[in-house]
KOLLUMKOL-938158 format. One record per residue (C-alpha): residue number from 0; residue in three letters; x, y, z. Coordinates in Angstrom, 2 decimals. Layout:
% residues N
@nr NUM | rest ALA | u X | v Y | w Z
...
END
This chain:
% residues 96
@nr 0 | rest MET | u -75.74 | v 33.77 | w 60.66
@nr 1 | rest ASN | u -75.01 | v 31.85 | w 57.47
@nr 2 | rest LEU | u -78.00 | v 29.77 | w 56.37
@nr 3 | rest LEU | u -76.19 | v 28.11 | w 53.47
@nr 4 | rest ILE | u -74.84 | v 24.67 | w 54.28
@nr 5 | rest ASN | u -71.67 | v 23.48 | w 52.60
@nr 6 | rest ILE | u -72.28 | v 19.76 | w 52.01
@nr 7 | rest GLU | u -68.55 | v 19.17 | w 51.62
@nr 8 | rest ASP | u -68.13 | v 19.91 | w 55.34
@nr 9 | rest PHE | u -70.11 | v 16.73 | w 56.12
@nr 10 | rest MET | u -68.23 | v 14.28 | w 53.89
@nr 11 | rest LEU | u -66.90 | v 11.19 | w 55.63
@nr 12 | rest PRO | u -63.18 | v 10.41 | w 55.43
@nr 13 | rest CYS | u -62.05 | v 7.15 | w 53.85
@nr 14 | rest LEU | u -60.75 | v 5.03 | w 56.71
@nr 15 | rest TRP | u -59.07 | v 2.63 | w 54.26
@nr 16 | rest LYS | u -57.10 | v 5.50 | w 52.70
@nr 17 | rest GLN | u -56.21 | v 6.92 | w 56.12
@nr 18 | rest THR | u -54.99 | v 3.53 | w 57.32
@nr 19 | rest PHE | u -53.21 | v 2.14 | w 54.24
@nr 20 | rest ASN | u -52.57 | v 5.37 | w 52.28
@nr 21 | rest ILE | u -54.19 | v 4.00 | w 49.10
@nr 22 | rest ASP | u -57.63 | v 4.63 | w 47.62
@nr 23 | rest CYS | u -60.40 | v 2.09 | w 48.15
@nr 24 | rest PHE | u -62.90 | v 1.07 | w 45.46
@nr 25 | rest GLY | u -65.39 | v 3.64 | w 46.75
@nr 26 | rest CYS | u -63.04 | v 6.61 | w 46.96
@nr 27 | rest GLY | u -64.47 | v 9.47 | w 44.96
@nr 28 | rest PHE | u -68.14 | v 8.51 | w 45.29
@nr 29 | rest GLN | u -69.03 | v 11.24 | w 47.79
@nr 30 | rest ARG | u -67.18 | v 13.90 | w 45.84
@nr 31 | rest SER | u -68.91 | v 12.68 | w 42.69
@nr 32 | rest LEU | u -72.33 | v 13.08 | w 44.34
@nr 33 | rest VAL | u -71.40 | v 16.61 | w 45.42
@nr 34 | rest MET | u -70.42 | v 17.39 | w 41.83
@nr 35 | rest LEU | u -73.80 | v 16.06 | w 40.66
@nr 36 | rest PHE | u -75.61 | v 18.31 | w 43.15
@nr 37 | rest LYS | u -73.59 | v 21.26 | w 41.84
@nr 38 | rest GLY | u -74.46 | v 20.38 | w 38.22
@nr 39 | rest ASP | u -70.99 | v 19.22 | w 37.12
@nr 40 | rest PHE | u -72.16 | v 16.04 | w 35.37
@nr 41 | rest ILE | u -69.00 | v 15.40 | w 33.37
@nr 42 | rest GLY | u -66.77 | v 16.04 | w 36.38
@nr 43 | rest ALA | u -68.88 | v 13.63 | w 38.44
@nr 44 | rest PHE | u -68.31 | v 10.91 | w 35.83
@nr 45 | rest TYR | u -64.55 | v 11.51 | w 35.77
@nr 46 | rest MET | u -64.42 | v 11.51 | w 39.57
@nr 47 | rest TYR | u -66.30 | v 8.17 | w 39.87
@nr 48 | rest PRO | u -67.29 | v 6.51 | w 36.57
@nr 49 | rest ALA | u -69.88 | v 4.19 | w 38.14
@nr 50 | rest ILE | u -71.96 | v 7.06 | w 39.56
@nr 51 | rest TYR | u -74.67 | v 7.03 | w 36.90
@nr 52 | rest SER | u -75.04 | v 3.26 | w 36.70
@nr 53 | rest ILE | u -75.28 | v 3.10 | w 40.51
@nr 54 | rest ILE | u -78.01 | v 5.75 | w 40.50
@nr 55 | rest VAL | u -79.93 | v 3.83 | w 37.81
@nr 56 | rest MET | u -79.54 | v 0.59 | w 39.77
@nr 57 | rest LEU | u -80.73 | v 2.16 | w 43.03
@nr 58 | rest ALA | u -83.70 | v 3.82 | w 41.30
@nr 59 | rest LEU | u -84.68 | v 0.52 | w 39.70
@nr 60 | rest LEU | u -84.28 | v -1.27 | w 43.03
@nr 61 | rest ILE | u -86.62 | v 1.20 | w 44.73
@nr 62 | rest LEU | u -89.15 | v 0.94 | w 41.89
@nr 63 | rest HIS | u -88.91 | v -2.86 | w 41.85
@nr 64 | rest THR | u -89.65 | v -3.11 | w 45.58
@nr 65 | rest LYS | u -92.81 | v -1.08 | w 44.97
@nr 66 | rest PHE | u -94.03 | v -2.51 | w 41.64
@nr 67 | rest GLN | u -92.42 | v -5.99 | w 41.39
@nr 68 | rest PHE | u -91.31 | v -5.88 | w 37.74
@nr 69 | rest LYS | u -91.41 | v -9.22 | w 35.94
@nr 70 | rest HIS | u -87.72 | v -9.21 | w 34.97
@nr 71 | rest GLY | u -86.62 | v -6.88 | w 37.77
@nr 72 | rest PRO | u -84.33 | v -9.35 | w 39.59
@nr 73 | rest LYS | u -82.47 | v -10.28 | w 36.39
@nr 74 | rest ILE | u -82.03 | v -6.63 | w 35.42
@nr 75 | rest LEU | u -80.82 | v -5.76 | w 38.92
@nr 76 | rest ILE | u -78.29 | v -8.59 | w 38.88
@nr 77 | rest GLY | u -77.07 | v -7.40 | w 35.48
@nr 78 | rest LEU | u -76.74 | v -3.83 | w 36.76
@nr 79 | rest PHE | u -74.94 | v -5.08 | w 39.86
@nr 80 | rest ILE | u -72.40 | v -6.96 | w 37.71
@nr 81 | rest LEU | u -72.04 | v -3.91 | w 35.44
@nr 82 | rest ASN | u -71.38 | v -1.65 | w 38.45
@nr 83 | rest ILE | u -68.81 | v -3.98 | w 39.96
@nr 84 | rest SER | u -67.08 | v -4.23 | w 36.58
@nr 85 | rest ILE | u -67.00 | v -0.45 | w 36.10
@nr 86 | rest ILE | u -65.70 | v 0.10 | w 39.63
@nr 87 | rest VAL | u -62.93 | v -2.49 | w 39.36
@nr 88 | rest ILE | u -61.84 | v -1.49 | w 35.84
@nr 89 | rest SER | u -61.80 | v 2.23 | w 36.65
@nr 90 | rest TYR | u -59.89 | v 1.55 | w 39.88
@nr 91 | rest PHE | u -57.14 | v -0.29 | w 38.03
@nr 92 | rest ILE | u -57.01 | v 2.28 | w 35.24
@nr 93 | rest LYS | u -56.70 | v 5.04 | w 37.85
@nr 94 | rest HIS | u -53.92 | v 3.35 | w 39.80
@nr 95 | rest TYR | u -51.94 | v 1.25 | w 37.34
END
């Protein structure tokens, strides 16, 4: 009996890519997280450049819901805009 679980066996397929045969804006995020768990930090960035800024944004969101930072909403909006920008720019660089 093998007690080690291969997380890659549980990754969800991209329905957009299966339907239209092109990557969506989120393609690569799961693989990037797997690379982070394996310790491949540079590979995770190359797989999905917004991975680190998304993690920072989610961490700040969780902390803000608990501690209600004074400028938390403005910082979260800024991080949201930064993430959208990184995702869109990296998508177009990757495909065009």
